[in-house]
N, C-alpha and C positions, 0 to 999 in steps of 0.2 A: 504494499500501500504505498503511494506516495505521500509526501509530506503536505501536499494540499489536499487530498484525500481525507489523511487524517484531520485536517483542519475544517473540511466541510462536515465530517462526523462530528466534531467538537460543536459545532455550531446548532446541529441537531439536537444536542445535550443542554441548548439553552445558555450556551456561552455568550456572553455580551461582547460585541466587537464595535469599537468606536473608528469609525472612518472618516476621512474628511478629503475633500478634492485636491490632488497635486501634493497629497502627503502621504505618510505611511499609515499603518493601521496598529492600533493597542486592542488586543483580546485578552480578556479575564479567561482563565484555564482552571477551573476548580479542580482541587485535588483528586485523583484517581478517575478523571474523565476522558484522558487522552493517554493510551500507552501505558497505562497504569503510572502516571506521574506520581512521584512521591511527595511532592508539594505542590499546593495550588500556586498560581503565579500570574502575572501578567507579561504579556509578550509583545513586542514591539517588532514590526517588518518594515522595510525601508520601502518607500515608492518604487512601483515597477519591480516588486518583489519576484525573482525568480527560482521557483523549488524543483527547476528540473536537473539541477547539479551542475548544470555548465558553468554557472557563476558562484565563487565563493565569497563570503561575507565575514567581517570581524564579528565578533559576540562578545558582549557586555554583561556582566552579572552585575546587578545592582542589589546591594544587601541593606534592608531598611535597618531603622533603629527600635528601641524598645517601645515606643508607643504605638507601631504599627504592626505590632504582633496579631496572629489572627490564625483561625482554625484552615485557611485555604479555600472556604467557601466563596460561593458567587457574591454574596452580600459583604463577607470580611474582608475580600480584594478591593473593595471600593477604597478602603483606608489606603493602599497603595497606589490605586488607579488615579486618585485625586490629589497626589501631594508629589513634590520633588521631580524626579526626571521624568515619571510617568505624566505629571500635568504638564511638565513644558513640552513633551514630545506629541501632545495634543495639537500643537499649534507649531511645532518646527520638526524639522527633518534632520536624520542623520543617516549614513550607509551602513550603520552598526545594526545585527540583531540585539535587540536589548530584551534581557530574560528579568525578572524581577520576582523572585520568590518569595513566600510568606512564611514565617516561622512562628509556630504556636505559641513557642514560651519569648520570643522576642530576643534571648540570649544565643539561640542557635544550639544550644545544647552539646557545645563542644565541636570538634574537626566533623565528626562524621554527620553531622545535620548536614552541612553544605554538600559536602563533598558526594553524599549519596545524589543529591539534585544534579549535582555537576556531571557526575557520571551517566545517568540517565539522560540529561540533556546532550550530552555528548553524542549519546548512540542516537537519540531522537531525530537530531538535527544535523547528522553526520553527511548527509548528502549536500548540504548547504553552508556549513561552518569552516572556515579556513584554519586547520588546527594550530597553525603558529600565528594566528591572531585572536587569542583567548585573554579576556582582560577582566579584573575583578577590582570592583568599588566597594566600599561599605562604610556607613556613617555610623558613629556611636557604635550601638552595641554590634551592629553589623560589620564595623572596623575590627571589634574583638575576634570575630567568626575569623576573618583574615590574619588577624594576629595569631590564631590558635593552628591555621593553617601552615603559617610560617614556621611556628615551633615543630608542628608535627612532620614537614619535610616530605609529604606523601607524593606519589607519582601524578595524583592526580593536580596537586599544589605545583609541581616542577613544570606542568604544560603550560602555565600562564606566564604571559610577557611582563604584563605591569600590575601593580596593585596601587590603588587610590585609596587612602585611609582618612578619613575625615571625623576630627573629634575624637580621637581615640587614643587611649592609653597604651604605649608601646614597649613599655619597661621589659615585659617577660619575653621579649624578641632580640634584645640588644647583642645577646651572646650568638645569635643564629644569622647574623649579618653576611658571614662569609658565604652562607648557601645561596644569597642573593646573587651575588657576583658568580658563583659557580654555577647556578642555573640560568644565567645570562637574563635577568630580570631587572626591571626597573621600579622605582618606588616614587611616588609624589605624594606627600603629606600636606594637608589642608587643616589649619588650626587657628580658632580664634584666640586671639591675645587675653582675653577676658573670660575665657573657659575656667571652669572651678574644678577642685578634685573631684574625681582622679584623673581628669583630662587635663592637667597643666600643659603647658608649651613644654615645661621641663621633662614630662613625661615621654615627648616625642623627640625632644632635643638631642638625648643620650643616643637614640637609635640612629637618628639622623647623622650626628658626629661619627659614630660608628663606622657606618656603611661610607660615608664619604672619605675617610682616612685609607679605606681599602680601595674604593674606585670612586673618584668624584662624579663621573657621568653617572651613576646609578641611583642618586636621591635627590629628590629637592623636598625643601621644606617651605612653604607659605604660610606666613602667620599675618592674619588680617587684624587692623587696629579696629577697636570699639565693636568687635562680635565676641560673641561666648560661643556658646555649644553649636549655634546654627550655622557655622563656618561652612557647611556643605552647600548652601544656597548659593556660594559663588562659584561652583566648579562647574556643572553642566552647560550652565548658562553664560559662562565666560564673563559674568559680572565680576570675577575675582581682578580682570583687568582694571576696572574701574574703581576699584576699592582700595582705600589707603592700606599699607602694608607695613609691617615691621621691617626694618633694615639693619645691617650690620652681620656680625658673624658669630658663630658659637664655637670657641677653641678651635678657631680656624675655619670653621664649615659655614658659609655663608647662607642667610636666609633667600631663597629663590625669589626674586622680583618678577612678578607677572605682569608684563606691561603689553599695552597695545601693537608694539613691534615686535611681538614674541614671534621667533622665526617659525614656530610650528603654528601659528594662527589660532589654534583653540586647544583645549584638553583631548578633543577627540582626534584631531591630528598629532598629538603627541603620541597618544596611545598606539595608533597606526604606526608612526616611525619608530617606535619601539618593539614592534612586533618581530617575534622569533624568524617569521618569514615576512619580512614589510610587503604591504600591497603598493604595487607600481613603483618598485624600490627607486629612489632618485638620489641622485648625488647632491650635496650641498649647493644652493645657491643664495643663501643668506646666513652672513654672521652677524650677531650682536655683542659687543662688550658693555656689560653694565658695570658703572663705575661703582668701586666699593666706596660706600659712604662713610663720613667722619673725615676727620683730619688725621694724616698718619704722614709720616716723614719719608721722604723720597730716598731712602736708603736701599742697599742692597736686600732683596727678600720680600719687599713690601709688594702686596698684592695692590695691582692697579685696577684692576675688573675681572670679571667672571666673563667667560666665554661661552655663548650658545650658540648652535647653528639649527638649520633645519636639514630635511633628508633623512636617510635611513640611518638608525643606530646599529651597531657601535659606531662613534665618530672619534677621530684623533685630531688633536690640535697640533700645530708646530708654526716655527717662526723660520721661513726658508733662508738659507746662508744668503750673504752679499745683497741682500735688499734694505734700502732705507737705514733707520735704525736698530733695525732687527736683532744685531750682535749685543745690543746694550740691554736687553730684556731677555727673559727666559719665560717658560711655560711649565708650571706645576699642575699636572692634571687637568681642570679648567679655568685655572687662573693665569692671567699674564702679570707676571712679577718683574721688578726691576732687577737685572742682572749684575749692573756694574753701579758704582757711585756716581751720580750724574748731578750736575748743575741744573738749577733753575732753567726752564727754558721750554721750546715746543719741539716734539719729536714726533716721527712718524714710523709706524710698524704696518707689516703687512702679515697677517695672520692664514695660515692654511688649514683647511678642515678637509678631512678624507675619510670616506667610508669605503664601502664594497662596491658602490656604483660609481665612485668617480671622487673628484677633488675640486676644491674651489678658493681663490683666494680674496681677500678684502682687506682694504687699506683702513687704517685708524690713525687720528692725529691724537697725542697725549701732550698733556699741559704738566709739567711738573714744575709746583709753584713751591716757593720757601716756605717748609713746614706742611705742605700738602700736597697729594697727589689727586688728579682730576682726570677721568677718563671723557673722553668725546663722543657723543652720538650724533649722527646727522639728523636734522629735522625733515629733511626730505623722505627719509624711510618711514615716517609716520605721517605722510600727506600734509606736511605744514611747510610754508612758506614764510621764511625768517627774512624779511627785508625794510630798508636797505640794508646791506652787509658788504662792503664797510658801511658804520652809521655815520652820515656828514652832518645831520642836523641833530635834535633833541627828541626824536621820535621814532621808534622802532615798531613794525608791525608785525604780528604773528596772525597769519591768516590759515586756517584749515581749509583745504579744498575738497574734503569728503565728510568724514565723521564730525559730529559736533564737538565744537571746541571746548574742553572742559579742563579749565586753568584758573585757580583762584589767588595766585601769588607769583612772584619773580624774583630771583635775586641774581647780582651778577658776582663773579669771582676773579679777582685780579692775579696775574701771575706771580705776585708777592703772598697770595693765600687770602688777602683782604676781602671781606664778604660784605656785600651791601645790598639791600633789599631796595627795589625800585616800584614805584607806584604804576599801577596796571588799570585800564579802562576797559571793560568788555562792551562789544559792539555786537549782539545777537544777531540783528538783522543782516550782518555780513559776515558771520560766523568768524569774528577777529578780534584779536586783543591789542590794545594800543599800550606799549611802554614807554614812560617818561624817563629820559635820559638827561634830564637838565644839569644835574651836579656829577655826570660822570667824566672825568677826564680823560684825554686821548689815551689810548693803550690796546691791547690786547685783554680779550675777556672771555671767561666762559658765562654764557646765560644759562640759567637753572629756571625752568619753568616748574610750579608745583600744584598739586592737587591734593587738597586736605593733608598739607605738609609733606607729601612723597614727592620726589622729583619723578617728573614724567617725561621731560627732555632736557639734555644738555646740549649746548650748542656753542661752537666758537666763534665770535665776531669781534670785529676790530672796530675801534672808533677814533674817526679823525679830529 
């Protein structure tokens, strides 16, 4: 019996399907109604879904939190149908098959509870699932289920490419970080700064730090300011890009700054890029250098910024010999660091990213200030026009050519490390911000644009 026939049989059993024009479909599948499914779940199938087996799809398992527990009946499945990722999928598309099982206890009753469902689903959807594109996300108690799987290190667990944990204590898995590397897996942790025990930032930071020290490319920790346990609401809809985040590093392991110029585009693209068999594997063609925040001395070993690229994982970064100022810097993991004692000034580096599909080089300008290191990102990559540059008068314009402009503050940093806030005026009708430079003397500067205290753009400019 084909998957489509099974779905039609399920419909005759009074399963409820939510469909919408040019969108995918969401179907409630109560427990024991299709091929003896061991848990009730909500199924999302992408637009134009092909069940013939000619096309393979990535699969995402989404594990709910304690409040959405239920027996997997048609009525109890409404709890998960009408919240979080399922609610979002009613009006948005993804090319993933998304499966959202429901757990009676809400605690997922240890490792076996979810692995039994995954084993069943792997067989049921075997004609259409790409085995190298299996992904697992869990919030709160659902994240604990993932943590238990990491600890157990079963064959089912090893088949997954990525784990996205949200608002979950990971202390029990700190000693297991080596197997993430051994299994060629990736982790992205999302956490609210104001979450409370037992889900404090400190309860995930140790896991992140331990894994980062083994392989910096395998882990991301994003912490949102002014959010508590509900941090998962930033993930599936990419709202994390627009949310103020904690900056800095923990014992050398930096927080991951999720920004609108992220090379992966969104969370779904990150998962696919990290698949054991990347879909449409591509070579890198975008690189981003995120400046390390705060003021640090421009001495040997100082981290200038964290390097991120798009394209299939794993990716390695290097500084090709004989190009610009590359010999003055080095790369450790995913960080660009000062390689030699340098004087304050402007330097140019060319970073190469390489994966199984090819390689790509991108040039960056670095300003080393007295007492500080500032990495530079071009505004053009964010769809912003910074003009005129050089600034000859007293007014600078920031114009967004695509997305709405979200800026509520600005500052300039001189080559001596001096910082000064500059006044801004928003012109929503033109999707533009005007910055006054009345008291800024001639020189070279870094312009930093801010949203809720977070740096969203750094751009080099010259004042005549």
